[in-house]
C-alpha positions as CSV (number, residue, x, y, z in Angstrom):
1,M,79.8,-78.6,-26.2
2,Q,82.8,-76.8,-24.7
3,K,83.1,-76.5,-20.9
4,P,83.3,-72.9,-19.6
5,V,86.8,-71.8,-18.6
6,K,87.2,-71.7,-14.8
7,K,88.7,-68.6,-13.3
8,G,91.5,-69.6,-10.9
9,L,95.0,-68.7,-10.0
10,Y,97.4,-66.9,-12.3
11,P,99.4,-69.5,-14.3
12,L,103.0,-70.2,-13.7
13,R,105.1,-68.3,-16.2
14,P,108.8,-67.8,-17.1
15,G,110.8,-65.2,-15.3
16,V,109.5,-65.6,-11.7
17,Q,111.1,-66.8,-8.6
18,G,109.5,-68.9,-5.8
19,F,109.0,-72.3,-4.5
20,F,107.8,-75.5,-6.2
21,I,106.0,-77.5,-3.5
22,T,104.6,-81.0,-3.6
23,C,101.6,-82.0,-1.5
24,D,98.9,-84.6,-1.0
25,G,96.7,-84.9,-4.0
26,G,93.4,-83.1,-3.6
27,R,94.8,-80.9,-0.8
28,E,96.3,-78.3,-3.0
29,R,94.3,-75.4,-1.6
30,Q,95.0,-76.3,2.0
31,A,98.7,-76.8,1.2
32,L,98.8,-73.5,-0.5
33,N,97.5,-71.6,2.5
34,E,99.8,-73.5,4.7
35,A,102.8,-72.8,2.5
36,V,102.2,-69.1,2.3
37,N,101.9,-68.8,6.1
38,L,105.0,-70.9,6.7
39,L,107.1,-68.9,4.1
40,E,106.0,-65.6,5.7
41,S,107.0,-66.9,9.1
42,F,110.5,-68.1,8.1
43,Y,111.0,-65.0,6.0
44,E,110.4,-62.9,9.1
45,E,112.7,-65.1,11.1
46,I,115.5,-64.6,8.7
47,I,115.0,-60.8,8.4
48,H,114.4,-60.0,12.0
49,G,116.2,-62.9,13.7
50,S,113.0,-63.7,15.7
51,D,111.7,-67.1,16.8
52,S,108.5,-66.7,14.8
53,G,109.3,-69.6,12.5
54,S,109.1,-73.2,13.3
55,K,108.4,-72.6,17.0
56,S,105.2,-70.7,16.3
57,W,104.0,-73.6,14.1
58,A,104.9,-76.4,16.3
59,V,102.1,-78.2,18.1
60,P,102.5,-77.8,21.9
61,D,103.3,-80.9,23.9
62,K,100.6,-80.2,26.5
63,P,97.4,-78.3,26.1
64,V,97.1,-75.1,28.0
65,N,94.1,-75.2,30.4
66,K,92.7,-72.0,31.8
67,K,90.3,-71.8,34.7
68,I,87.3,-69.6,34.1
69,K,86.0,-67.6,37.1
70,F,82.6,-66.0,36.9
71,K,81.8,-62.6,38.3
72,D,79.2,-63.9,40.8
73,S,81.5,-66.8,41.9
74,D,82.3,-67.1,45.6
75,S,85.4,-69.1,45.0
76,S,88.3,-68.4,47.4
77,S,91.4,-66.6,46.2
78,D,93.6,-69.7,46.5
79,G,91.8,-71.4,43.6
80,E,90.4,-74.3,45.6
81,D,86.8,-75.4,44.8
82,K,84.4,-75.7,47.7
83,A,81.0,-77.5,47.6
84,P,78.0,-75.2,48.5
85,T,76.3,-75.7,51.8
86,E,72.6,-75.7,52.4
87,G,72.5,-72.4,54.2
88,G,75.5,-70.8,52.5
89,E,76.3,-70.4,48.9
90,A,73.4,-72.5,47.6
91,K,71.0,-70.0,49.4
92,D,72.9,-67.1,48.0
93,N,72.5,-68.5,44.5
94,E,68.8,-69.0,44.9
95,E,68.4,-65.4,46.1
96,T,70.4,-64.2,43.2
97,I,68.2,-66.0,40.7
98,E,65.0,-64.7,42.4
99,K,66.4,-61.1,42.2
100,S,67.2,-61.6,38.6
101,V,63.7,-62.9,37.8
102,E,62.1,-60.0,39.8
103,H,64.3,-57.5,38.0
104,R,63.2,-58.9,34.6
105,N,59.5,-58.8,35.7
106,D,59.8,-55.3,37.2
107,P,57.4,-52.9,35.4
108,E,59.8,-50.0,36.0
109,Q,62.3,-51.6,33.7
110,G,59.9,-51.4,30.7
111,E,61.9,-48.9,28.8
112,N,64.7,-51.5,28.4
113,E,62.4,-54.4,27.3
114,P,62.1,-55.3,23.6
115,R,59.3,-53.9,21.5
116,E,57.9,-57.4,20.9
117,R,57.2,-57.9,24.6
118,E,55.4,-54.5,24.9
119,D,53.1,-55.5,22.0
120,K,52.5,-58.9,23.6
121,E,51.5,-57.3,27.0
122,A,49.2,-54.9,25.2
123,E,47.5,-57.7,23.3
124,E,46.8,-59.5,26.6
125,H,44.7,-56.5,28.0
126,V,42.6,-55.8,24.9
127,Q,39.6,-57.5,23.3
128,P,40.1,-60.1,20.6
129,S,39.0,-57.7,17.8
130,E,41.5,-55.1,19.0
131,C,44.2,-57.8,19.3
132,T,43.7,-58.7,15.6
133,S,44.0,-55.1,14.5
134,I,47.2,-54.7,16.5
135,K,48.7,-57.8,14.9
136,R,47.6,-56.5,11.5
137,R,49.2,-53.1,12.1
138,R,52.4,-54.8,13.1
139,L,52.5,-57.0,10.0
140,D,51.9,-54.0,7.8
141,K,54.7,-52.1,9.5
142,D,57.1,-55.0,9.0
143,A,56.1,-55.4,5.4
144,S,56.7,-51.7,4.7
145,V,60.2,-52.0,6.2
146,Y,61.1,-54.9,3.8
147,E,59.6,-53.0,0.9
148,T,61.7,-49.9,1.5
149,A,64.9,-51.8,2.2
150,D,67.4,-51.6,-0.6
151,L,69.0,-55.1,-0.8
152,G,71.1,-54.5,-3.8
153,N,72.9,-57.0,-6.0
154,P,76.7,-57.1,-5.7
155,N,76.9,-58.6,-9.2
156,D,75.2,-55.6,-10.8
157,K,78.3,-53.4,-11.0
158,P,79.3,-51.2,-13.8
159,I,82.1,-52.4,-16.0
160,D,84.4,-49.6,-14.9
161,E,84.0,-50.6,-11.3
162,L,84.8,-54.3,-12.1
163,I,87.9,-53.2,-14.0
164,E,89.0,-51.1,-11.0
165,D,88.5,-54.0,-8.6
166,E,90.6,-56.2,-10.8
167,L,93.4,-53.5,-10.9
168,N,93.2,-53.2,-7.1
169,E,93.6,-56.9,-6.7
170,L,96.7,-56.9,-8.9
171,A,98.2,-54.0,-6.9
172,N,97.6,-55.9,-3.7
173,R,99.3,-59.0,-5.1
174,N,102.3,-56.9,-6.0
175,K,102.6,-55.7,-2.4
176,R,102.7,-59.2,-0.9
177,H,105.9,-61.1,-0.5
178,F,104.4,-64.5,-1.4
179,V,101.5,-65.1,-3.9
180,S,100.2,-68.3,-5.4
181,L,100.4,-69.3,-9.1
182,D,98.8,-72.3,-10.8
183,S,101.4,-75.0,-11.4
184,G,99.1,-76.9,-13.7
185,C,99.8,-80.3,-12.1
186,N,97.9,-82.2,-9.5
187,G,99.7,-82.6,-6.1
188,C,101.9,-79.6,-6.9
189,I,101.7,-75.9,-6.0
190,F,103.8,-72.9,-6.8
191,V,104.3,-69.9,-4.5
192,Q,105.9,-66.9,-6.2
193,M,108.2,-64.7,-4.1
194,Q,108.2,-60.9,-4.8
195,K,111.9,-60.4,-4.1
196,W,113.0,-56.9,-3.1
197,H,116.4,-55.4,-2.4
198,G,118.0,-57.1,0.5
199,D,115.6,-60.0,0.7
200,P,116.9,-63.5,1.1
201,S,116.8,-65.8,-1.9
202,P,114.2,-68.6,-2.2
203,A,117.1,-71.1,-1.7
204,A,118.0,-69.4,1.6
205,I,114.4,-69.5,2.9
206,A,114.0,-73.2,1.9
207,Q,117.3,-74.1,3.4
208,H,116.4,-72.4,6.7
209,M,113.0,-74.0,6.8
210,I,114.2,-77.5,6.1
211,S,117.2,-77.2,8.5
212,S,114.9,-76.0,11.3
213,A,112.5,-78.9,10.7
214,A,115.4,-81.4,10.8
215,L,116.8,-79.9,14.0
216,T,113.5,-79.5,16.0
217,K,111.6,-82.5,14.7
218,K,108.4,-80.5,15.2
219,H,105.4,-81.0,12.9
220,I,105.0,-77.6,11.1
221,S,102.8,-78.8,8.2
222,R,99.9,-81.2,7.5
223,F,99.7,-81.2,3.7
224,I,103.1,-80.1,2.5
225,L,105.7,-82.7,1.4
226,R,108.7,-81.3,-0.5
227,V,109.7,-77.6,-0.6
228,L,112.1,-76.9,-3.5
229,P,113.4,-73.4,-4.4
230,A,112.9,-72.2,-8.0
231,E,115.5,-69.5,-8.6
232,V,115.1,-69.6,-12.4
233,T,112.0,-70.3,-14.5
234,C,111.9,-70.6,-18.3
235,Y,110.3,-72.6,-21.0
236,A,111.1,-76.3,-21.0
237,S,113.5,-76.6,-23.9
238,E,117.3,-77.3,-24.1
239,E,118.1,-74.0,-25.6
240,E,116.0,-72.0,-23.1
241,I,117.3,-73.8,-20.1
242,T,120.9,-73.5,-21.1
243,E,120.6,-69.8,-21.6
244,A,118.5,-69.1,-18.5
245,I,120.7,-70.9,-15.9
246,K,123.9,-69.0,-16.9
247,P,123.6,-66.4,-14.0
248,L,122.6,-69.1,-11.6
249,I,125.7,-71.2,-12.5
250,A,128.0,-68.2,-12.2
251,Q,126.6,-67.5,-8.7
252,Y,127.1,-70.9,-7.3
253,F,129.9,-72.3,-9.4
254,P,132.4,-69.5,-10.2
255,D,135.2,-70.5,-12.6
256,D,137.9,-68.5,-10.7
257,T,137.5,-70.2,-7.3
258,S,140.1,-72.0,-5.3
259,T,137.5,-74.3,-3.7
260,P,135.9,-76.4,-6.4
261,Q,132.4,-77.8,-5.6
262,K,131.1,-81.3,-6.2
263,F,127.6,-81.3,-7.7
264,A,124.8,-83.5,-9.0
265,V,121.9,-82.8,-11.3
266,L,118.4,-84.0,-10.3
267,Y,115.7,-84.0,-13.1
268,E,112.0,-84.5,-12.6
269,A,109.2,-83.9,-15.2
270,R,105.4,-83.8,-14.8
271,S,102.8,-83.6,-17.6
272,N,105.6,-83.4,-20.2
273,T,106.9,-86.4,-22.2
274,G,108.4,-84.4,-25.1
275,I,111.8,-83.8,-23.5
276,E,114.6,-86.4,-23.1
277,R,115.8,-86.7,-19.5
278,M,119.5,-87.2,-20.3
279,T,119.5,-84.3,-22.8
280,I,118.5,-81.8,-20.1
281,I,120.9,-83.4,-17.5
282,N,123.9,-83.3,-19.8
283,A,123.1,-79.7,-20.9
284,V,123.0,-78.5,-17.3
285,A,126.1,-80.4,-16.3
286,K,128.1,-79.0,-19.2
287,S,127.1,-75.5,-18.2
288,V,129.1,-75.9,-14.9
289,P,132.7,-74.8,-15.6
290,Q,135.9,-76.4,-14.4
291,P,137.3,-77.1,-11.8
292,H,133.9,-78.1,-10.4
293,K,133.2,-81.8,-10.9
294,V,130.2,-84.2,-10.9
295,D,129.8,-86.4,-7.8
296,L,126.5,-88.3,-7.6
297,K,127.2,-90.0,-4.3
298,N,128.3,-87.2,-2.1
299,P,127.7,-83.8,-3.8
300,D,128.2,-80.4,-2.1
301,K,125.4,-78.9,-4.1
302,T,122.5,-80.3,-6.0
303,I,121.0,-78.6,-9.1
304,I,117.3,-79.4,-9.1
305,V,115.5,-79.2,-12.5
306,Q,111.7,-79.5,-12.2
307,I,109.5,-79.4,-15.3
308,A,105.7,-78.9,-15.0
309,K,104.0,-78.9,-18.4
310,T,105.9,-76.3,-20.5
311,I,107.7,-74.5,-17.6
312,C,111.1,-75.5,-16.3
313,M,112.2,-74.5,-12.7
314,V,115.8,-74.6,-11.6
315,G,117.3,-74.2,-8.1
316,V,120.5,-75.1,-6.2
317,V,120.3,-76.6,-2.7
318,E,122.8,-78.1,-0.2
319,R,122.7,-81.4,1.7
320,Y,119.8,-82.6,-0.5
321,K,120.0,-86.3,0.4
322,E,121.0,-85.7,4.0
323,L,117.9,-83.5,4.5
324,A,115.5,-86.2,3.2
325,K,115.3,-84.6,-0.3
326,Y,113.7,-81.5,1.4
327,N,110.7,-83.5,2.5
328,L,109.1,-81.9,5.6
329,R,107.0,-84.9,6.4
330,Q,109.9,-87.3,6.4
331,L,112.1,-85.0,8.4
332,T,109.6,-84.7,11.2
333,S,108.3,-88.3,11.2
334,P,109.6,-90.5,14.0
335,Q,112.3,-92.9,12.9
336,E,111.3,-96.6,13.1
C-alpha cells in the first residue's frame, strides 16, 4: 500500500538563488523561521544602513525589570515602598473593598449585571414549579440559538475558490524577499531570495551576517549552523555545472585583471553518490581562467559546491576558514 503524498514546501529547483543552511537534525522548521527572520533583518541593515541586524537579535546582558504601579496605589512619587499602617493605608484598602462589594450588590446597578444573574435572582423569589419552568424556557432558548447558528465547514469550498486561494498564495510568495524551499535532506534547509534590481547578492548578505557575528560574538540563532550563499543552482552533472557557473566565474575571476586571485574549491554532497568528487572539483577549477591560481592553504576566495540529491548549488565566499567555515554557532561560542 502506497503512502499518501504529504503536501509540504515547494521543492528546490534549478535557476533559483538563495541560501543553503545547515541546522540541527529535527529542528528544520524552527531553523527555517529563524533563518527567514535573520535574513530579513540583515537585508534591511544593508539596504537602509540601520542597526536592525545582529543587535536586534542579540540576547540582552541584563533583563529589563519594570515596576508596575496600580491606579489605586498610594505609593509615593519617589518610588519607595512603604508598609501600610493600621489606621492608614490598610484602612483605606478595607474601605475600598467594602465600597466595591456594595457597588456590586447595589440593586440600582442591575442594568449592568449579566443576564444569568437576573435569572438566578428571579428563581430565588418564585415557587419551585415556576423555577422549573424558567429553567426550561432558558434551556429551550439556548437550544434554539445553537440550532439557528451556521457553523459552516471551512473545508467545504468550491473548487474555484480553492484554486483562487492557491493562486493568491503563490502571488504572496512572489512579493516576499525570502521564501522557503524543500532541500530534500535532513538537517538542511534552503531559503530562496527573490532578488530585485539593486538588491544585494546572497553572498553579500551571508558575508555581512557572518562578519557581524564574528565581530559582536552575540548569539543570534539557536538552531542554525552554517549559512552558505547559493548564487547558482543547476542539476548535479558535470556538463550542467560547467555551463551554469560561467557567469559566476566571470564575475569573481575576470580574465583581464591586474590583481589575480587565489582560490580553492570546496565540495560537499548529500543524498547523492553517483557523482565523483574529484570530477566536479577539477571541472570547476578548470573553469577559472588565468592568471588566477589555486591555493588550498590561504585562498582569497572559496568556491563552495553543495549537492543535495539532484541539485547543485554554487557560491563564492571570502575568508571561509577564517570565519569558521561560515558556522554561526562556532563564531559565537566562547573560546576554550
